[in-house]
All heavy atoms as a GROMACS GRO file, in nm:
protein
  587
    1MET      N    1   1.128  -1.824  -0.192
    1MET     CA    2   1.004  -1.739  -0.193
    1MET      C    3   1.006  -1.660  -0.324
    1MET      O    4   0.893  -1.662  -0.390
    1MET     CB    5   1.000  -1.646  -0.077
    1MET     CG    6   0.869  -1.570  -0.064
    1MET     SD    7   0.850  -1.451   0.069
    1MET     CE    8   0.876  -1.559   0.212
    2ILE      N    9   1.112  -1.606  -0.366
    2ILE     CA   10   1.113  -1.535  -0.491
    2ILE      C   11   1.086  -1.629  -0.613
    2ILE      O   12   1.014  -1.599  -0.704
    2ILE     CB   13   1.243  -1.455  -0.507
    2ILE    CG1   14   1.246  -1.342  -0.411
    2ILE    CG2   15   1.260  -1.400  -0.652
    2ILE    CD1   16   1.378  -1.268  -0.401
    3ALA      N   17   1.152  -1.746  -0.608
    3ALA     CA   18   1.140  -1.842  -0.710
    3ALA      C   19   0.990  -1.895  -0.722
    3ALA      O   20   0.940  -1.910  -0.829
    3ALA     CB   21   1.232  -1.959  -0.692
    4SER      N   22   0.925  -1.909  -0.600
    4SER     CA   23   0.788  -1.963  -0.597
    4SER      C   24   0.694  -1.859  -0.667
    4SER      O   25   0.583  -1.901  -0.712
    4SER     CB   26   0.742  -1.993  -0.458
    4SER     OG   27   0.720  -1.872  -0.385
    5ARG      N   28   0.735  -1.732  -0.672
    5ARG     CA   29   0.651  -1.633  -0.749
    5ARG      C   30   0.694  -1.613  -0.888
    5ARG      O   31   0.652  -1.524  -0.957
    5ARG     CB   32   0.663  -1.497  -0.668
    5ARG     CG   33   0.591  -1.488  -0.538
    5ARG     CD   34   0.443  -1.480  -0.555
    5ARG     NE   35   0.406  -1.373  -0.638
    5ARG     CZ   36   0.296  -1.369  -0.714
    5ARG    NH1   37   0.218  -1.467  -0.720
    5ARG    NH2   38   0.269  -1.255  -0.784
    6GLY      N   39   0.781  -1.696  -0.932
    6GLY     CA   40   0.834  -1.686  -1.067
    6GLY      C   41   0.915  -1.563  -1.091
    6GLY      O   42   0.930  -1.518  -1.205
    7GLY      N   43   0.976  -1.509  -0.986
    7GLY     CA   44   1.064  -1.396  -0.996
    7GLY      C   45   0.992  -1.269  -1.021
    7GLY      O   46   1.045  -1.175  -1.085
    8LEU      N   47   0.862  -1.260  -0.978
    8LEU     CA   48   0.786  -1.144  -1.009
    8LEU      C   49   0.732  -1.072  -0.880
    8LEU      O   50   0.706  -1.136  -0.779
    8LEU     CB   51   0.649  -1.185  -1.081
    8LEU     CG   52   0.672  -1.263  -1.212
    8LEU    CD1   53   0.538  -1.309  -1.261
    8LEU    CD2   54   0.746  -1.181  -1.312
    9CYS      N   55   0.738  -0.942  -0.881
    9CYS     CA   56   0.681  -0.864  -0.771
    9CYS      C   57   0.535  -0.884  -0.761
    9CYS      O   58   0.467  -0.898  -0.863
    9CYS     CB   59   0.713  -0.711  -0.802
    9CYS     SG   60   0.640  -0.596  -0.683
   10ARG      N   61   0.482  -0.894  -0.636
   10ARG     CA   62   0.342  -0.921  -0.622
   10ARG      C   63   0.253  -0.805  -0.665
   10ARG      O   64   0.131  -0.827  -0.678
   10ARG     CB   65   0.311  -0.959  -0.473
   10ARG     CG   66   0.391  -1.070  -0.430
   10ARG     CD   67   0.329  -1.198  -0.377
   10ARG     NE   68   0.185  -1.196  -0.367
   10ARG     CZ   69   0.124  -1.277  -0.282
   10ARG    NH1   70   0.192  -1.348  -0.200
   10ARG    NH2   71  -0.007  -1.287  -0.288
   11ILE      N   72   0.308  -0.687  -0.676
   11ILE     CA   73   0.227  -0.574  -0.713
   11ILE      C   74   0.250  -0.528  -0.861
   11ILE      O   75   0.161  -0.509  -0.926
   11ILE     CB   76   0.254  -0.456  -0.621
   11ILE    CG1   77   0.205  -0.487  -0.475
   11ILE    CG2   78   0.180  -0.323  -0.667
   11ILE    CD1   79   0.245  -0.383  -0.369
   12ARG      N   80   0.384  -0.522  -0.898
   12ARG     CA   81   0.415  -0.488  -1.026
   12ARG      C   82   0.498  -0.605  -1.094
   12ARG      O   83   0.613  -0.614  -1.081
   12ARG     CB   84   0.508  -0.362  -1.038
   12ARG     CG   85   0.434  -0.245  -0.986
   12ARG     CD   86   0.517  -0.113  -0.994
   12ARG     NE   87   0.657  -0.137  -0.963
   12ARG     CZ   88   0.760  -0.087  -1.032
   12ARG    NH1   89   0.740  -0.021  -1.140
   12ARG    NH2   90   0.880  -0.106  -0.993
   13PRO      N   91   0.432  -0.697  -1.163
   13PRO     CA   92   0.494  -0.819  -1.218
   13PRO      C   93   0.614  -0.784  -1.310
   13PRO      O   94   0.700  -0.874  -1.321
   13PRO     CB   95   0.380  -0.884  -1.298
   13PRO     CG   96   0.259  -0.835  -1.238
   13PRO     CD   97   0.282  -0.693  -1.192
   14ALA      N   98   0.624  -0.670  -1.365
   14ALA     CA   99   0.740  -0.637  -1.455
   14ALA      C  100   0.863  -0.617  -1.371
   14ALA      O  101   0.978  -0.614  -1.427
   14ALA     CB  102   0.702  -0.524  -1.543
   15ALA      N  103   0.853  -0.589  -1.243
   15ALA     CA  104   0.967  -0.551  -1.164
   15ALA      C  105   1.023  -0.682  -1.090
   15ALA      O  106   0.941  -0.770  -1.058
   15ALA     CB  107   0.932  -0.449  -1.061
   16ARG      N  108   1.150  -0.677  -1.064
   16ARG     CA  109   1.214  -0.789  -0.990
   16ARG      C  110   1.200  -0.778  -0.844
   16ARG      O  111   1.243  -0.679  -0.792
   16ARG     CB  112   1.366  -0.794  -1.037
   16ARG     CG  113   1.422  -0.930  -1.020
   16ARG     CD  114   1.568  -0.926  -1.069
   16ARG     NE  115   1.645  -0.941  -0.947
   16ARG     CZ  116   1.752  -0.860  -0.918
   16ARG    NH1  117   1.787  -0.772  -0.992
   16ARG    NH2  118   1.812  -0.882  -0.804
   17PRO      N  119   1.145  -0.877  -0.778
   17PRO     CA  120   1.132  -0.873  -0.635
   17PRO      C  121   1.266  -0.898  -0.566
   17PRO      O  122   1.327  -0.996  -0.588
   17PRO     CB  123   1.028  -0.980  -0.603
   17PRO     CG  124   1.054  -1.082  -0.709
   17PRO     CD  125   1.094  -1.008  -0.827
   18ILE      N  126   1.299  -0.811  -0.473
   18ILE     CA  127   1.424  -0.826  -0.398
   18ILE      C  128   1.402  -0.803  -0.250
   18ILE      O  129   1.499  -0.817  -0.182
   18ILE     CB  130   1.534  -0.734  -0.456
   18ILE    CG1  131   1.494  -0.592  -0.452
   18ILE    CG2  132   1.577  -0.780  -0.591
   18ILE    CD1  133   1.603  -0.491  -0.484
   19HIS      N  134   1.275  -0.768  -0.213
   19HIS     CA  135   1.249  -0.743  -0.066
   19HIS      C  136   1.146  -0.836  -0.015
   19HIS      O  137   1.039  -0.848  -0.081
   19HIS     CB  138   1.211  -0.593  -0.050
   19HIS     CG  139   1.318  -0.495  -0.073
   19HIS    ND1  140   1.413  -0.467   0.016
   19HIS    CD2  141   1.351  -0.433  -0.195
   19HIS    CE1  142   1.493  -0.381  -0.037
   19HIS    NE2  143   1.463  -0.355  -0.162
   20VAL      N  144   1.162  -0.886   0.100
   20VAL     CA  145   1.056  -0.959   0.167
   20VAL      C  146   0.975  -0.862   0.243
   20VAL      O  147   1.026  -0.793   0.335
   20VAL     CB  148   1.122  -1.070   0.260
   20VAL    CG1  149   1.009  -1.140   0.342
   20VAL    CG2  150   1.200  -1.167   0.183
   21ASP      N  151   0.846  -0.850   0.216
   21ASP     CA  152   0.758  -0.757   0.277
   21ASP      C  153   0.694  -0.825   0.399
   21ASP      O  154   0.668  -0.946   0.395
   21ASP     CB  155   0.648  -0.714   0.182
   21ASP     CG  156   0.550  -0.613   0.236
   21ASP    OD1  157   0.596  -0.513   0.306
   21ASP    OD2  158   0.428  -0.643   0.231
   22HIS      N  159   0.680  -0.748   0.511
   22HIS     CA  160   0.619  -0.803   0.629
   22HIS      C  161   0.538  -0.693   0.698
   22HIS      O  162   0.559  -0.570   0.685
   22HIS     CB  163   0.729  -0.854   0.725
   22HIS     CG  164   0.821  -0.742   0.778
   22HIS    ND1  165   0.919  -0.682   0.700
   22HIS    CD2  166   0.822  -0.681   0.890
   22HIS    CE1  167   0.974  -0.591   0.766
   22HIS    NE2  168   0.922  -0.587   0.885
   23ARG      N  169   0.447  -0.741   0.790
   23ARG     CA  170   0.373  -0.651   0.878
   23ARG      C  171   0.465  -0.603   0.978
   23ARG      O  172   0.532  -0.686   1.061
   23ARG     CB  173   0.255  -0.713   0.937
   23ARG     CG  174   0.157  -0.759   0.836
   23ARG     CD  175   0.034  -0.822   0.906
   23ARG     NE  176  -0.060  -0.861   0.819
   23ARG     CZ  177  -0.167  -0.800   0.774
   23ARG    NH1  178  -0.192  -0.677   0.828
   23ARG    NH2  179  -0.248  -0.844   0.688
   24HIS      N  180   0.480  -0.473   1.002
   24HIS     CA  181   0.573  -0.423   1.101
   24HIS      C  182   0.530  -0.454   1.248
   24HIS      O  183   0.611  -0.475   1.335
   24HIS     CB  184   0.598  -0.278   1.084
   24HIS     CG  185   0.681  -0.244   0.959
   24HIS    ND1  186   0.625  -0.205   0.844
   24HIS    CD2  187   0.812  -0.260   0.936
   24HIS    CE1  188   0.716  -0.192   0.753
   24HIS    NE2  189   0.831  -0.228   0.808
   25GLY      N  190   0.401  -0.460   1.268
   25GLY     CA  191   0.351  -0.486   1.404
   25GLY      C  192   0.373  -0.634   1.448
   25GLY      O  193   0.403  -0.661   1.565
   26THR      N  194   0.357  -0.730   1.351
   26THR     CA  195   0.366  -0.870   1.392
   26THR      C  196   0.497  -0.936   1.340
   26THR      O  197   0.528  -1.045   1.381
   26THR     CB  198   0.245  -0.946   1.338
   26THR    OG1  199   0.243  -0.939   1.195
   26THR    CG2  200   0.120  -0.887   1.390
   27GLY      N  201   0.553  -0.880   1.231
   27GLY     CA  202   0.665  -0.946   1.167
   27GLY      C  203   0.626  -1.052   1.064
   27GLY      O  204   0.705  -1.121   1.002
   28ARG      N  205   0.491  -1.075   1.050
   28ARG     CA  206   0.449  -1.177   0.956
   28ARG      C  207   0.474  -1.143   0.809
   28ARG      O  208   0.443  -1.029   0.769
   28ARG     CB  209   0.292  -1.189   0.974
   28ARG     CG  210   0.238  -1.299   0.890
   28ARG     CD  211   0.092  -1.324   0.926
   28ARG     NE  212   0.038  -1.427   0.838
   28ARG     CZ  213  -0.078  -1.433   0.782
   28ARG    NH1  214  -0.159  -1.325   0.801
   28ARG    NH2  215  -0.115  -1.529   0.710
   29VAL      N  216   0.530  -1.228   0.739
   29VAL     CA  217   0.568  -1.210   0.597
   29VAL      C  218   0.444  -1.206   0.512
   29VAL      O  219   0.355  -1.297   0.518
   29VAL     CB  220   0.665  -1.312   0.551
   29VAL    CG1  221   0.695  -1.305   0.400
   29VAL    CG2  222   0.800  -1.304   0.626
   30ARG      N  223   0.433  -1.112   0.425
   30ARG     CA  224   0.321  -1.096   0.324
   30ARG      C  225   0.360  -1.146   0.189
   30ARG      O  226   0.276  -1.197   0.120
   30ARG     CB  227   0.274  -0.953   0.321
   30ARG     CG  228   0.208  -0.906   0.445
   30ARG     CD  229   0.153  -0.768   0.425
   30ARG     NE  230   0.252  -0.663   0.441
   30ARG     CZ  231   0.237  -0.545   0.494
   30ARG    NH1  232   0.117  -0.509   0.540
   30ARG    NH2  233   0.331  -0.457   0.506
   31GLY      N  234   0.486  -1.135   0.153
   31GLY     CA  235   0.528  -1.169   0.021
   31GLY      C  236   0.654  -1.104  -0.020
   31GLY      O  237   0.722  -1.042   0.068
   32VAL      N  238   0.686  -1.110  -0.148
   32VAL     CA  239   0.809  -1.046  -0.198
   32VAL      C  240   0.773  -0.934  -0.291
   32VAL      O  241   0.675  -0.946  -0.374
   32VAL     CB  242   0.908  -1.150  -0.266
   32VAL    CG1  243   0.969  -1.242  -0.164
   32VAL    CG2  244   0.836  -1.229  -0.375
   33LEU      N  245   0.842  -0.820  -0.278
   33LEU     CA  246   0.814  -0.704  -0.365
   33LEU      C  247   0.941  -0.651  -0.418
   33LEU      O  248   1.051  -0.673  -0.365
   33LEU     CB  249   0.745  -0.598  -0.274
   33LEU     CG  250   0.613  -0.636  -0.210
   33LEU    CD1  251   0.569  -0.520  -0.117
   33LEU    CD2  252   0.506  -0.667  -0.314
   34CYS      N  253   0.927  -0.564  -0.522
   34CYS     CA  254   1.044  -0.488  -0.576
   34CYS      C  255   1.068  -0.372  -0.480
   34CYS      O  256   0.986  -0.347  -0.384
   34CYS     CB  257   1.012  -0.435  -0.717
   34CYS     SG  258   0.884  -0.306  -0.718
   35PHE      N  259   1.182  -0.311  -0.494
   35PHE     CA  260   1.222  -0.205  -0.401
   35PHE      C  261   1.118  -0.093  -0.403
   35PHE      O  262   1.076  -0.050  -0.293
   35PHE     CB  263   1.357  -0.143  -0.448
   35PHE     CG  264   1.395  -0.029  -0.372
   35PHE    CD1  265   1.456  -0.037  -0.239
   35PHE    CD2  266   1.374   0.103  -0.420
   35PHE    CE1  267   1.486   0.078  -0.175
   35PHE    CE2  268   1.409   0.215  -0.348
   35PHE     CZ  269   1.465   0.202  -0.223
   36ASN      N  270   1.066  -0.046  -0.516
   36ASN     CA  271   0.970   0.063  -0.518
   36ASN      C  272   0.844   0.032  -0.455
   36ASN      O  273   0.793   0.110  -0.376
   36ASN     CB  274   0.952   0.106  -0.666
   36ASN     CG  275   1.061   0.182  -0.727
   36ASN    OD1  276   1.147   0.238  -0.655
   36ASN    ND2  277   1.079   0.176  -0.855
   37CYS      N  278   0.787  -0.086  -0.470
   37CYS     CA  279   0.661  -0.120  -0.409
   37CYS      C  280   0.678  -0.136  -0.262
   37CYS      O  281   0.589  -0.085  -0.180
   37CYS     CB  282   0.601  -0.253  -0.471
   37CYS     SG  283   0.543  -0.232  -0.641
   38ASN      N  284   0.791  -0.201  -0.216
   38ASN     CA  285   0.811  -0.211  -0.074
   38ASN      C  286   0.832  -0.075  -0.008
   38ASN      O  287   0.771  -0.044   0.102
   38ASN     CB  288   0.940  -0.296  -0.048
   38ASN     CG  289   0.948  -0.340   0.093
   38ASN    OD1  290   0.858  -0.397   0.151
   38ASN    ND2  291   1.063  -0.314   0.146
   39SER      N  292   0.901   0.018  -0.070
   39SER     CA  293   0.922   0.154  -0.027
   39SER      C  294   0.783   0.232  -0.013
   39SER      O  295   0.760   0.294   0.086
   39SER     CB  296   1.019   0.229  -0.106
   39SER     OG  297   1.146   0.176  -0.096
   40ALA      N  298   0.706   0.221  -0.119
   40ALA     CA  299   0.577   0.295  -0.124
   40ALA      C  300   0.482   0.250  -0.015
   40ALA      O  301   0.431   0.336   0.060
   40ALA     CB  302   0.510   0.269  -0.264
   41ILE      N  303   0.472   0.120   0.009
   41ILE     CA  304   0.390   0.069   0.118
   41ILE      C  305   0.444   0.126   0.249
   41ILE      O  306   0.365   0.165   0.343
   41ILE     CB  307   0.377  -0.083   0.114
   41ILE    CG1  308   0.290  -0.123  -0.006
   41ILE    CG2  309   0.318  -0.135   0.236
   41ILE    CD1  310   0.292  -0.278  -0.019
   42GLY      N  311   0.570   0.112   0.270
   42GLY     CA  312   0.633   0.159   0.398
   42GLY      C  313   0.612   0.307   0.417
   42GLY      O  314   0.577   0.357   0.527
   43LYS      N  315   0.628   0.392   0.317
   43LYS     CA  316   0.613   0.534   0.326
   43LYS      C  317   0.471   0.569   0.353
   43LYS      O  318   0.449   0.679   0.406
   43LYS     CB  319   0.663   0.601   0.198
   43LYS     CG  320   0.824   0.603   0.199
   43LYS     CD  321   0.879   0.662   0.073
   43LYS     CE  322   1.024   0.629   0.074
   43LYS     NZ  323   1.104   0.741   0.038
   44LEU      N  324   0.373   0.490   0.310
   44LEU     CA  325   0.233   0.508   0.339
   44LEU      C  326   0.198   0.460   0.476
   44LEU      O  327   0.080   0.450   0.520
   44LEU     CB  328   0.141   0.458   0.234
   44LEU     CG  329   0.144   0.535   0.104
   44LEU    CD1  330   0.076   0.455  -0.006
   44LEU    CD2  331   0.093   0.672   0.118
   45GLY      N  332   0.294   0.415   0.554
   45GLY     CA  333   0.276   0.360   0.692
   45GLY      C  334   0.202   0.232   0.698
   45GLY      O  335   0.127   0.207   0.798
   46ASP      N  336   0.210   0.148   0.599
   46ASP     CA  337   0.125   0.020   0.594
   46ASP      C  338  -0.018   0.046   0.618
   46ASP      O  339  -0.087  -0.042   0.673
   46ASP     CB  340   0.185  -0.075   0.691
   46ASP     CG  341   0.319  -0.136   0.657
   46ASP    OD1  342   0.369  -0.108   0.545
   46ASP    OD2  343   0.384  -0.205   0.738
   47ASP      N  344  -0.071   0.160   0.572
   47ASP     CA  345  -0.209   0.203   0.599
   47ASP      C  346  -0.289   0.176   0.472
   47ASP      O  347  -0.277   0.254   0.377
   47ASP     CB  348  -0.210   0.342   0.645
   47ASP     CG  349  -0.343   0.403   0.675
   47ASP    OD1  350  -0.449   0.328   0.654
   47ASP    OD2  351  -0.350   0.514   0.712
   48PRO      N  352  -0.386   0.076   0.479
   48PRO     CA  353  -0.471   0.055   0.360
   48PRO      C  354  -0.549   0.176   0.323
   48PRO      O  355  -0.576   0.199   0.204
   48PRO     CB  356  -0.560  -0.065   0.404
   48PRO     CG  357  -0.480  -0.132   0.514
   48PRO     CD  358  -0.406  -0.022   0.584
   49ASP      N  359  -0.603   0.248   0.416
   49ASP     CA  360  -0.679   0.365   0.389
   49ASP      C  361  -0.599   0.472   0.311
   49ASP      O  362  -0.645   0.536   0.221
   49ASP     CB  363  -0.741   0.431   0.512
   49ASP     CG  364  -0.859   0.335   0.567
   49ASP    OD1  365  -0.921   0.273   0.493
   49ASP    OD2  366  -0.866   0.342   0.693
   50ALA      N  367  -0.475   0.488   0.350
   50ALA     CA  368  -0.386   0.587   0.278
   50ALA      C  369  -0.362   0.533   0.142
   50ALA      O  370  -0.363   0.616   0.042
   50ALA     CB  371  -0.261   0.597   0.353
   51LEU      N  372  -0.348   0.405   0.120
   51LEU     CA  373  -0.330   0.353  -0.011
   51LEU      C  374  -0.451   0.372  -0.095
   51LEU      O  375  -0.450   0.401  -0.221
   51LEU     CB  376  -0.290   0.203  -0.004
   51LEU     CG  377  -0.252   0.133  -0.135
   51LEU    CD1  378  -0.147   0.207  -0.204
   51LEU    CD2  379  -0.213  -0.011  -0.108
   52ARG      N  380  -0.570   0.346  -0.040
   52ARG     CA  381  -0.697   0.368  -0.112
   52ARG      C  382  -0.711   0.516  -0.160
   52ARG      O  383  -0.754   0.543  -0.270
   52ARG     CB  384  -0.812   0.330  -0.023
   52ARG     CG  385  -0.835   0.184  -0.008
   52ARG     CD  386  -0.963   0.149   0.072
   52ARG     NE  387  -0.951   0.011   0.112
   52ARG     CZ  388  -0.911  -0.028   0.240
   52ARG    NH1  389  -0.879   0.063   0.329
   52ARG    NH2  390  -0.907  -0.153   0.259
   53ARG      N  391  -0.672   0.610  -0.068
   53ARG     CA  392  -0.677   0.747  -0.108
   53ARG      C  393  -0.576   0.781  -0.221
   53ARG      O  394  -0.608   0.862  -0.309
   53ARG     CB  395  -0.660   0.834   0.014
   53ARG     CG  396  -0.774   0.837   0.118
   53ARG     CD  397  -0.760   0.938   0.223
   53ARG     NE  398  -0.642   0.923   0.311
   53ARG     CZ  399  -0.641   0.853   0.420
   53ARG    NH1  400  -0.746   0.774   0.453
   53ARG    NH2  401  -0.526   0.838   0.488
   54ALA      N  402  -0.465   0.717  -0.217
   54ALA     CA  403  -0.367   0.734  -0.319
   54ALA      C  404  -0.420   0.684  -0.455
   54ALA      O  405  -0.399   0.747  -0.555
   54ALA     CB  406  -0.234   0.669  -0.284
   55ILE      N  407  -0.482   0.568  -0.448
   55ILE     CA  408  -0.543   0.512  -0.574
   55ILE      C  409  -0.652   0.604  -0.627
   55ILE      O  410  -0.652   0.634  -0.743
   55ILE     CB  411  -0.598   0.374  -0.544
   55ILE    CG1  412  -0.484   0.274  -0.515
   55ILE    CG2  413  -0.685   0.328  -0.661
   55ILE    CD1  414  -0.533   0.147  -0.460
   56SER      N  415  -0.732   0.659  -0.541
   56SER     CA  416  -0.839   0.754  -0.581
   56SER      C  417  -0.777   0.872  -0.645
   56SER      O  418  -0.821   0.925  -0.749
   56SER     CB  419  -0.925   0.792  -0.463
   56SER     OG  420  -1.002   0.683  -0.416
   57TYR      N  421  -0.667   0.926  -0.585
   57TYR     CA  422  -0.599   1.039  -0.637
   57TYR      C  423  -0.550   1.015  -0.774
   57TYR      O  424  -0.559   1.093  -0.868
   57TYR     CB  425  -0.489   1.080  -0.544
   57TYR     CG  426  -0.397   1.190  -0.594
   57TYR    CD1  427  -0.434   1.322  -0.595
   57TYR    CD2  428  -0.275   1.158  -0.657
   57TYR    CE1  429  -0.350   1.420  -0.645
   57TYR    CE2  430  -0.195   1.248  -0.711
   57TYR     CZ  431  -0.226   1.385  -0.702
   57TYR     OH  432  -0.143   1.478  -0.756
   58LEU      N  433  -0.480   0.895  -0.793
   58LEU     CA  434  -0.424   0.862  -0.927
   58LEU      C  435  -0.535   0.841  -1.029
   58LEU      O  436  -0.511   0.868  -1.150
   58LEU     CB  437  -0.340   0.738  -0.912
   58LEU     CG  438  -0.206   0.750  -0.835
   58LEU    CD1  439  -0.146   0.610  -0.824
   58LEU    CD2  440  -0.114   0.841  -0.913
   59GLU      N  441  -0.648   0.799  -0.984
   59GLU     CA  442  -0.762   0.776  -1.080
   59GLU      C  443  -0.842   0.909  -1.107
   59GLU      O  444  -0.941   0.916  -1.172
   59GLU     CB  445  -0.859   0.672  -1.030
   59GLU     CG  446  -0.790   0.533  -1.033
   59GLU     CD  447  -0.875   0.420  -0.976
   59GLU    OE1  448  -0.961   0.459  -0.895
   59GLU    OE2  449  -0.848   0.306  -1.006
   60GLY      N  450  -0.793   1.020  -1.042
   60GLY     CA  451  -0.851   1.143  -1.072
   60GLY      C  452  -0.976   1.172  -0.981
   60GLY      O  453  -1.062   1.260  -1.009
   61GLN      N  454  -0.994   1.096  -0.872
   61GLN     CA  455  -1.109   1.108  -0.785
   61GLN      C  456  -1.060   1.130  -0.637
   61GLN      O  457  -1.065   1.041  -0.561
   61GLN     CB  458  -1.195   0.990  -0.789
   61GLN     CG  459  -1.240   0.954  -0.927
   61GLN     CD  460  -1.302   0.815  -0.938
   61GLN    OE1  461  -1.307   0.741  -0.840
   61GLN    NE2  462  -1.338   0.772  -1.057
   62PRO      N  463  -1.001   1.247  -0.613
   62PRO     CA  464  -0.946   1.265  -0.480
   62PRO      C  465  -1.058   1.253  -0.371
   62PRO      O  466  -1.168   1.294  -0.394
   62PRO     CB  467  -0.886   1.410  -0.485
   62PRO     CG  468  -0.950   1.475  -0.604
   62PRO     CD  469  -0.988   1.366  -0.694
   63TRP      N  470  -1.021   1.199  -0.262
   63TRP     CA  471  -1.117   1.180  -0.147
   63TRP      C  472  -1.148   1.312  -0.086
   63TRP      O  473  -1.069   1.405  -0.090
   63TRP     CB  474  -1.062   1.082  -0.046
   63TRP     CG  475  -0.944   1.136   0.028
   63TRP    CD1  476  -0.810   1.131  -0.018
   63TRP    CD2  477  -0.935   1.206   0.150
   63TRP    NE1  478  -0.734   1.187   0.071
   63TRP    CE2  479  -0.804   1.240   0.177
   63TRP    CE3  480  -1.034   1.247   0.240
   63TRP    CZ2  481  -0.766   1.308   0.290
   63TRP    CZ3  482  -0.995   1.318   0.351
   63TRP    CH2  483  -0.860   1.349   0.378
   64LYS      N  484  -1.261   1.320  -0.029
   64LYS     CA  485  -1.303   1.439   0.044
   64LYS      C  486  -1.363   1.397   0.174
   64LYS      O  487  -1.444   1.313   0.187
   64LYS     CB  488  -1.414   1.511  -0.034
   64LYS     CG  489  -1.374   1.568  -0.164
   64LYS     CD  490  -1.476   1.633  -0.246
   64LYS     CE  491  -1.428   1.672  -0.378
   64LYS     NZ  492  -1.536   1.696  -0.476
   65PRO      N  493  -1.304   1.459   0.289
   65PRO     CA  494  -1.356   1.426   0.416
   65PRO      C  495  -1.500   1.467   0.430
   65PRO      O  496  -1.541   1.566   0.374
   65PRO     CB  497  -1.260   1.500   0.517
   65PRO     CG  498  -1.202   1.612   0.431
   65PRO     CD  499  -1.202   1.564   0.290
   66ILE      N  500  -1.575   1.401   0.518
   66ILE     CA  501  -1.717   1.434   0.538
   66ILE      C  502  -1.724   1.506   0.679
   66ILE      O  503  -1.684   1.449   0.778
   66ILE     CB  504  -1.800   1.309   0.537
   66ILE    CG1  505  -1.787   1.242   0.403
   66ILE    CG2  506  -1.945   1.337   0.569
   66ILE    CD1  507  -1.840   1.097   0.396
   67LEU      N  508  -1.780   1.628   0.680
   67LEU     CA  509  -1.795   1.702   0.799
   67LEU      C  510  -1.907   1.640   0.878
   67LEU      O  511  -2.025   1.632   0.830
   67LEU     CB  512  -1.824   1.850   0.767
   67LEU     CG  513  -1.848   1.941   0.883
   67LEU    CD1  514  -1.717   1.948   0.971
   67LEU    CD2  515  -1.890   2.081   0.839
   68ILE      N  516  -1.878   1.604   1.008
   68ILE     CA  517  -1.980   1.538   1.089
   68ILE      C  518  -2.014   1.626   1.210
   68ILE      O  519  -2.108   1.593   1.284
   68ILE     CB  520  -1.945   1.397   1.134
   68ILE    CG1  521  -1.812   1.401   1.203
   68ILE    CG2  522  -1.942   1.305   1.014
   68ILE    CD1  523  -1.780   1.270   1.268
   69GLY      N  524  -1.938   1.733   1.228
   69GLY     CA  525  -1.962   1.827   1.338
   69GLY      C  526  -1.855   1.932   1.328
   69GLY      O  527  -1.761   1.926   1.250
   70PRO      N  528  -1.869   2.034   1.411
   70PRO     CA  529  -1.761   2.145   1.410
   70PRO      C  530  -1.625   2.090   1.432
   70PRO      O  531  -1.598   2.036   1.538
   70PRO     CB  532  -1.814   2.238   1.519
   70PRO     CG  533  -1.958   2.210   1.543
   70PRO     CD  534  -1.966   2.063   1.506
   71GLY      N  535  -1.545   2.101   1.333
   71GLY     CA  536  -1.406   2.058   1.339
   71GLY      C  537  -1.389   1.907   1.340
   71GLY      O  538  -1.276   1.857   1.360
   72ALA      N  539  -1.494   1.826   1.318
   72ALA     CA  540  -1.484   1.682   1.320
   72ALA      C  541  -1.511   1.634   1.177
   72ALA      O  542  -1.626   1.663   1.122
   72ALA     CB  543  -1.579   1.625   1.418
   73TYR      N  544  -1.425   1.552   1.125
   73TYR     CA  545  -1.445   1.491   0.994
   73TYR      C  546  -1.436   1.340   0.997
   73TYR      O  547  -1.365   1.280   1.081
   73TYR     CB  548  -1.336   1.544   0.896
   73TYR     CG  549  -1.346   1.694   0.871
   73TYR    CD1  550  -1.285   1.780   0.952
   73TYR    CD2  551  -1.420   1.739   0.761
   73TYR    CE1  552  -1.290   1.922   0.927
   73TYR    CE2  553  -1.432   1.875   0.739
   73TYR     CZ  554  -1.365   1.968   0.826
   73TYR     OH  555  -1.371   2.097   0.795
   74ARG      N  556  -1.507   1.279   0.904
   74ARG     CA  557  -1.496   1.136   0.886
   74ARG      C  558  -1.443   1.111   0.740
   74ARG      O  559  -1.487   1.177   0.650
   74ARG     CB  560  -1.635   1.073   0.899
   74ARG     CG  561  -1.633   0.923   0.881
   74ARG     CD  562  -1.764   0.858   0.917
   74ARG     NE  563  -1.880   0.928   0.864
   74ARG     CZ  564  -1.947   0.893   0.754
   74ARG    NH1  565  -1.913   0.799   0.679
   74ARG    NH2  566  -2.052   0.965   0.716
   75LEU      N  567  -1.354   1.024   0.734
   75LEU     CA  568  -1.298   0.984   0.597
   75LEU      C  569  -1.389   0.894   0.524
   75LEU      O  570  -1.452   0.806   0.589
   75LEU     CB  571  -1.166   0.919   0.613
   75LEU     CG  572  -1.051   1.004   0.669
   75LEU    CD1  573  -0.924   0.925   0.680
   75LEU    CD2  574  -1.026   1.130   0.591
   76PRO      N  575  -1.416   0.910   0.393
   76PRO     CA  576  -1.501   0.821   0.321
   76PRO      C  577  -1.447   0.682   0.322
   76PRO      O  578  -1.322   0.667   0.323
   76PRO     CB  579  -1.520   0.885   0.189
   76PRO     CG  580  -1.394   0.972   0.174
   76PRO     CD  581  -1.354   1.012   0.312
   77SER      N  582  -1.526   0.584   0.305
   77SER     CA  583  -1.477   0.451   0.301
   77SER      C  584  -1.456   0.405   0.157
   77SER      O  585  -1.494   0.472   0.067
   77SER     CB  586  -1.571   0.358   0.366
   77SER     OG  587  -1.705   0.366   0.321
   0.00000   0.00000   0.00000
């Protein structure tokens, strides 16, 4: 699997992939990642919305929840 990717991490091509990434709920393999990318995804709970908010934060556009009622918020998409 690593050889088929040319020895490149699927997220950061400059890094060497050494971890097989998978969905924790199903065990389905997604690809090979370097240690840092695999850890980052895991620490964000495999949550695409958390990753999108992290990207917005890094780009200088932090997300803001939308108030929809007293004490009830909706996250922007």
